[in-house]
C-alpha positions in Angstrom: -13.8 -151.3 -75.2 -13.7 -147.5 -75.2 -11.2 -145.8 -73.2 -12.5 -143.7 -70.4 -10.5 -141.4 -68.1 -11.2 -143.1 -64.7 -11.4 -146.7 -66.0 -9.2 -148.8 -64.0 -9.3 -151.3 -66.4 -9.4 -149.1 -69.5 -6.2 -147.9 -68.5 -4.4 -151.2 -68.1 -4.8 -151.1 -72.4 -2.9 -148.0 -72.3 1.2 -148.1 -73.4 3.5 -147.3 -71.2 6.9 -145.4 -72.3 9.3 -144.8 -69.9 10.5 -141.2 -70.8 9.1 -138.1 -72.4 7.5 -136.6 -75.3 6.9 -133.4 -76.1 4.0 -132.2 -78.1 3.3 -128.9 -79.5 -0.2 -128.1 -77.3 -3.2 -129.0 -74.9 -5.2 -130.8 -77.7 -1.7 -133.1 -78.5 -1.0 -133.9 -75.1 -4.8 -134.5 -73.8 -5.2 -137.1 -77.1 -1.8 -138.7 -76.4 -2.6 -138.7 -72.7 -5.3 -141.2 -73.4 -3.5 -143.7 -75.3 0.4 -143.5 -73.5 1.5 -143.1 -69.5 4.1 -140.6 -70.1 5.5 -137.7 -69.2 4.6 -135.0 -71.8 6.3 -131.8 -72.5 4.2 -129.0 -73.9 5.7 -126.4 -76.3 3.4 -123.8 -76.8 4.2 -123.7 -80.3 7.1 -121.7 -81.0 7.5 -120.0 -77.3 8.9 -123.2 -75.7 10.6 -121.8 -72.7 14.5 -121.8 -71.9 13.9 -123.3 -69.0 11.7 -126.3 -70.7 14.7 -127.2 -73.0 17.0 -126.8 -69.7 14.8 -129.2 -68.1 14.6 -131.5 -71.4 18.8 -131.1 -71.5 19.2 -132.1 -67.8 16.2 -135.2 -67.7 18.0 -136.7 -71.2 20.7 -138.4 -69.5 18.4 -140.5 -67.7 15.3 -141.0 -70.0 14.7 -141.0 -73.9 12.7 -138.0 -75.2 10.6 -138.1 -78.2 9.8 -135.1 -80.0 6.5 -135.7 -81.4 5.2 -132.4 -83.5 3.2 -132.0 -86.4 4.4 -132.3 -89.8 4.1 -128.7 -90.8 6.4 -126.0 -91.0 5.6 -125.2 -87.1 6.2 -128.2 -86.0 9.7 -128.4 -88.0 10.5 -125.1 -86.5 10.0 -126.4 -83.0 11.9 -129.5 -83.8 14.8 -127.6 -85.0 14.8 -125.1 -81.7 15.1 -127.9 -79.5 18.7 -129.4 -79.6 19.2 -132.3 -77.5 21.7 -135.1 -79.0 19.5 -138.3 -77.7 16.0 -137.1 -79.0 14.2 -138.9 -81.8 11.9 -137.1 -83.7 8.7 -138.9 -84.5 6.9 -137.7 -87.8 2.9 -138.3 -87.8 2.2 -139.0 -91.9 -0.3 -136.2 -92.9 -2.6 -138.4 -94.9 -3.7 -140.7 -91.3 -3.5 -137.3 -89.2 -6.6 -135.3 -90.3 -9.4 -134.3 -89.2 -11.8 -130.8 -90.2 -8.9 -129.7 -92.3 -6.7 -129.9 -89.4 -3.5 -132.0 -89.8 -1.4 -133.1 -86.8 -0.7 -135.4 -84.1 -4.2 -134.6 -82.1 -5.5 -135.3 -85.7 -4.3 -138.5 -85.8 -6.1 -142.2 -85.9 -5.5 -143.9 -82.4 -4.1 -146.9 -84.6 -1.6 -144.9 -85.8 -0.3 -143.4 -82.8 0.2 -146.8 -81.4 2.4 -147.8 -84.5 4.4 -145.1 -84.5 5.1 -145.5 -80.4 4.9 -149.3 -79.8 8.2 -149.2 -80.6 9.3 -147.4 -77.4 7.1 -148.7 -75.2 7.6 -151.3 -72.9 5.1 -153.6 -71.2 6.8 -153.2 -67.5 4.5 -151.9 -65.2 6.4 -148.1 -64.2 8.1 -148.4 -60.8 6.2 -146.4 -57.9 7.9 -142.8 -57.7 9.3 -141.8 -54.1 8.6 -138.1 -54.2 4.7 -137.3 -54.1 2.8 -134.2 -53.6 2.2 -134.3 -50.0 6.0 -135.0 -49.3 6.8 -131.3 -51.2 3.4 -129.9 -49.2 5.2 -131.1 -45.9 8.3 -128.7 -47.2 5.9 -125.6 -48.3 7.0 -126.2 -51.9 2.6 -125.7 -52.1 3.5 -122.2 -51.9 3.9 -120.7 -55.4 6.8 -118.3 -54.3 8.5 -120.9 -52.6 8.0 -123.4 -55.4 9.2 -121.2 -58.2 12.7 -120.3 -56.4 13.0 -124.2 -55.9 12.1 -125.2 -59.4 14.8 -122.3 -60.4 17.6 -124.1 -58.5 16.5 -127.7 -59.5 16.3 -127.0 -63.5 12.7 -128.5 -63.5 10.9 -125.4 -65.5 8.0 -122.8 -63.9 5.4 -125.9 -63.0 2.6 -126.3 -60.9 3.1 -129.2 -57.7 1.8 -132.0 -59.9 4.6 -130.8 -62.8 6.8 -130.7 -60.0 6.6 -134.2 -58.6 6.5 -135.8 -61.8 10.0 -133.8 -62.8 11.5 -134.4 -59.8 10.9 -138.2 -60.0 12.2 -138.1 -63.8 15.1 -136.8 -62.5 15.4 -139.2 -60.0 15.6 -136.7 -57.1 15.8 -138.4 -53.8 13.7 -137.4 -50.3 17.1 -136.9 -48.9 18.7 -134.8 -51.2 15.1 -132.0 -51.7 15.4 -131.6 -48.4 19.2 -130.7 -48.2 18.3 -128.1 -51.4 15.3 -126.7 -49.2 18.1 -126.7 -46.2 20.6 -124.1 -49.0 17.5 -121.9 -49.6 
């Protein structure tokens, strides 16, 4: 059966990783999200913002972090910029990850990605997150200016609403703690 983005049955077939995978760009993130349920952080090439590295450091005590950049000089340079002690490096073999003269994560065969990530995955169903968009909207965090101030205060990087929800849950924030932080602002 071929996976479809909105097919419930197909989503069950995805791997589940209760951690974070760091990739280089949108194509890598899109491809991996079709194969695995997890949080994916993009570096956008060499330019990974300091706020993203701060978020990864903050969450590294709670979640496993896999760095899965391309096996080229750019990928190695990105790996060297991300200094997180317990992060695991996943290197994609160039001979199994190439299409149209491009080599990298987005060009890997599905079977190779599954082979590389399966040792880190579980068969457990992910827990239901406590924080959701409706709750954050009720606090006014749907407004970009307020969300930006709040995001800096809790070290989650500059994110949209969906990213804020995901990162607050990754850091195990409770509704009570978020209300307390909002009261201090």
